[in-house]
N, C-alpha and C positions, 0 to 999 in steps of 0.2 A: 417518577412520580416521590413526592414524601409518604413515607410510610405513616409513622408516629409524631407525636408533638415534641420530644426532646431533636427530632431531625429538622422540625421546624425551626427552633429557637436556635439551633447551632449554626444553621444557614443563614438567617434573619440577621445571628450575630456577625457574620462573615459577609454579610451587604447584600445577600442574595434576597430579590423580588419574586414573588409567584404570583403571575397575572391571573383571578379569581372571575370568573362568571357569574353571577348574579342574578337568578331567574326571577322574577315579581319583587322586583328592587323596593317596591313601592310603600313599604314598612317601615315605622319608627324604628324601631327596636332592631333589625337588620341593619338600616342605614347607620345609626350609631356605632355598629359594631364593625360595620366597614369602616369608617370614618377614624375610628379610635386604630383597627389597622394600617391606615394611610396614614394616619400620622405618626407612627411606631414606624413607618415603612417599611411594611411586612408586605405589603399586596400591592399589584396595580389594578385596581378595578374596572371590572366589564360588567355596568351594571345595565341589567335589560328589563322593559317592563314600560310604564306611562312614563314617557319622559315630563310631561307638566304636573304632574302628580309627584315623581322623582324629586324633581325640582323645589316642589312647594313644600315639600318633605325637609328637604336638606334645609332650605330657607330657617325652619321652623327651628332646626337643631343646631343651627348656625356654620353649617357647613357649605364653605362655595364647591359647586360642583360642576362649574363652566368647562373647565379642562379637563373635566374625567366622559370617559366614554360609554 
């Protein structure tokens, strides 16, 4: 388990990606944050919630979640 932000940053710089489960992911701000972390190759997301709503919001913010679990 990662214990603090500096450890997260160090691991990310070394190519480490953590799988993160996001519950109730059908929130625009949450999806924007997850999208940004994915783009920085920090995380592998597991989005949990209403798939139709998650897909709709992701489309609105310009994020293709086709290959996201």
